[in-house]
C-alpha positions as CSV (number, residue, x, y, z in Angstrom):
1,M,23.0,63.0,-39.9
2,I,20.2,65.4,-39.0
3,D,17.0,65.2,-41.1
4,E,16.4,69.0,-41.4
5,E,12.7,68.6,-42.3
6,L,12.0,66.4,-39.2
7,H,14.0,68.7,-37.0
8,A,12.2,71.8,-38.2
9,L,8.9,70.1,-37.6
10,S,9.9,69.0,-34.1
11,R,10.8,72.6,-33.3
12,R,7.4,73.8,-34.5
13,V,5.6,71.1,-32.4
14,G,7.7,72.1,-29.4
15,D,6.8,75.8,-29.9
16,W,3.1,74.9,-30.3
17,L,3.1,72.9,-27.1
18,A,5.2,75.4,-25.1
19,A,2.8,78.1,-26.1
20,R,0.0,76.1,-24.5
21,G,2.0,75.0,-21.5
22,A,1.3,71.4,-22.6
23,T,3.2,68.2,-23.1
24,L,2.9,65.4,-25.6
25,A,3.1,61.6,-25.2
26,C,3.0,59.1,-28.1
27,A,2.2,55.5,-28.8
28,E,3.9,54.0,-31.8
29,S,3.7,50.7,-33.7
30,C,5.0,50.8,-37.3
31,T,7.2,53.9,-36.6
32,G,9.0,52.0,-33.9
33,G,9.8,55.0,-31.7
34,W,10.7,57.4,-34.6
35,V,8.3,60.0,-33.4
36,A,9.8,59.9,-30.0
37,Q,13.3,60.0,-31.4
38,T,12.4,63.0,-33.6
39,V,11.1,65.0,-30.7
40,T,13.8,64.1,-28.2
41,A,16.5,65.1,-30.7
42,T,15.2,68.7,-30.3
43,A,17.1,70.7,-27.5
44,G,14.5,71.6,-24.9
45,S,12.1,68.8,-25.6
46,S,12.1,67.8,-21.9
47,G,10.0,70.8,-21.4
48,W,7.2,69.5,-23.7
49,F,7.6,65.8,-24.3
50,D,6.5,63.4,-21.5
51,R,7.0,59.9,-22.8
52,G,6.6,57.4,-25.7
53,F,5.3,53.9,-25.9
54,V,6.5,51.6,-28.6
55,T,3.8,48.9,-28.8
56,Y,4.7,46.8,-31.8
57,S,2.9,43.7,-30.8
58,N,-0.7,43.3,-30.0
59,E,0.2,42.1,-26.5
60,A,2.1,45.3,-25.8
61,K,-0.8,47.4,-27.1
62,Q,-3.1,45.5,-24.6
63,E,-0.7,45.4,-21.6
64,L,0.8,48.9,-21.8
65,L,-2.1,51.0,-23.3
66,G,-5.3,48.9,-22.5
67,V,-6.3,48.3,-26.1
68,T,-9.0,45.7,-25.8
69,A,-8.6,42.2,-27.2
70,A,-12.1,42.6,-28.8
71,T,-11.0,45.7,-30.7
72,L,-7.8,43.9,-32.0
73,A,-9.9,40.8,-33.0
74,R,-12.6,42.8,-34.7
75,H,-10.6,45.6,-36.3
76,G,-7.0,44.5,-36.2
77,A,-3.9,46.4,-35.1
78,V,-4.0,48.6,-38.1
79,S,-7.3,50.4,-37.6
80,E,-8.6,53.7,-36.5
81,E,-10.4,51.9,-33.7
82,T,-7.1,50.6,-32.4
83,V,-5.2,53.9,-32.6
84,R,-8.1,55.7,-30.9
85,E,-7.7,53.2,-28.0
86,M,-3.9,53.7,-28.1
87,V,-4.4,57.5,-27.6
88,A,-6.8,56.9,-24.7
89,G,-4.3,54.5,-23.1
90,T,-1.4,56.9,-23.7
91,L,-3.3,59.7,-21.9
92,A,-4.3,57.4,-19.1
93,H,-0.7,56.3,-18.5
94,S,1.0,59.6,-18.9
95,R,0.8,63.2,-17.5
96,A,0.6,64.6,-21.1
97,R,-2.1,66.9,-22.2
98,Y,-1.8,65.7,-25.9
99,A,-1.3,62.2,-27.3
100,L,-0.9,60.8,-30.7
101,A,-0.8,57.2,-31.9
102,V,0.4,55.5,-35.1
103,S,-0.1,52.0,-36.5
104,G,0.3,50.8,-40.0
105,V,1.7,48.5,-42.6
106,A,5.2,49.7,-43.5
107,G,6.1,46.8,-45.8
108,P,7.6,45.4,-47.8
109,G,5.5,42.5,-46.7
110,G,2.5,42.1,-44.4
111,G,0.0,43.9,-46.7
112,T,-3.4,42.6,-47.7
113,A,-6.1,43.7,-50.1
114,A,-8.0,45.3,-47.2
115,K,-4.9,46.7,-45.5
116,P,-2.2,47.2,-48.2
117,V,1.4,48.2,-47.7
118,G,1.5,51.9,-47.0
119,M,-1.8,52.1,-45.0
120,V,-1.2,53.9,-41.8
121,C,-3.8,54.9,-39.1
122,F,-3.4,57.8,-36.9
123,A,-5.2,59.3,-33.8
124,W,-4.7,62.4,-31.8
125,G,-6.3,63.5,-28.6
126,E,-6.3,66.1,-25.9
127,R,-6.9,65.2,-22.3
128,G,-10.6,65.7,-21.6
129,G,-11.4,66.2,-25.3
130,E,-12.3,64.2,-28.3
131,V,-10.0,61.8,-30.1
132,R,-9.8,62.2,-33.9
133,S,-8.4,59.7,-36.3
134,E,-7.7,59.1,-39.9
135,T,-6.2,56.6,-42.3
136,V,-3.7,57.5,-45.0
137,R,-2.1,55.6,-47.7
138,F,1.5,56.4,-48.3
139,A,3.7,55.3,-51.3
140,G,7.4,54.3,-51.1
141,D,9.6,51.8,-49.4
142,R,9.5,50.8,-45.7
143,T,11.7,53.8,-44.6
144,G,9.8,56.2,-46.8
145,I,6.4,55.1,-45.5
146,R,7.6,55.3,-41.9
147,R,9.1,58.7,-42.4
148,Q,5.9,60.0,-44.0
149,A,4.0,58.7,-41.0
150,V,6.2,60.5,-38.5
151,I,5.7,63.8,-40.4
152,R,1.9,63.3,-40.6
153,A,1.6,62.4,-37.0
154,L,3.5,65.5,-35.8
155,A,2.1,67.9,-38.3
156,E,-1.5,66.9,-37.7
157,L,-1.2,67.2,-34.0
158,M,-1.1,71.0,-34.4
159,T,-4.4,71.2,-36.5
């Protein structure tokens, strides 16, 4: 079953990247590859999508993307500091011009008072440019939170 909203968003992202002669790479934690799946479901995405990293564990974030142990210890996996390092690592380990990263608490468990279920951190960066980040709190069940995170990650890339 095709999710028409995600499919339309992916086509917009593809058009946006193609107009710039650019490619995208992503690093995902709580979305578990859903961003990459969304874009690769779009015909022609091989022209604008380079690669995706699913780095669910802290060890994967460190080994594949170079997120520092100090950042993880000080701020945790769900933090703007971590997703910013994930973007830097994604750009360092890809040929993409643009990168995005997502890490959050999708639930139903795992939330705390400081990092409740629905809290998702995002970062976006362009090679040679600044990295921007934000934290958003989504409502809903695990699937709903993850889907909203995919939408936010892709839509905000183009801003």
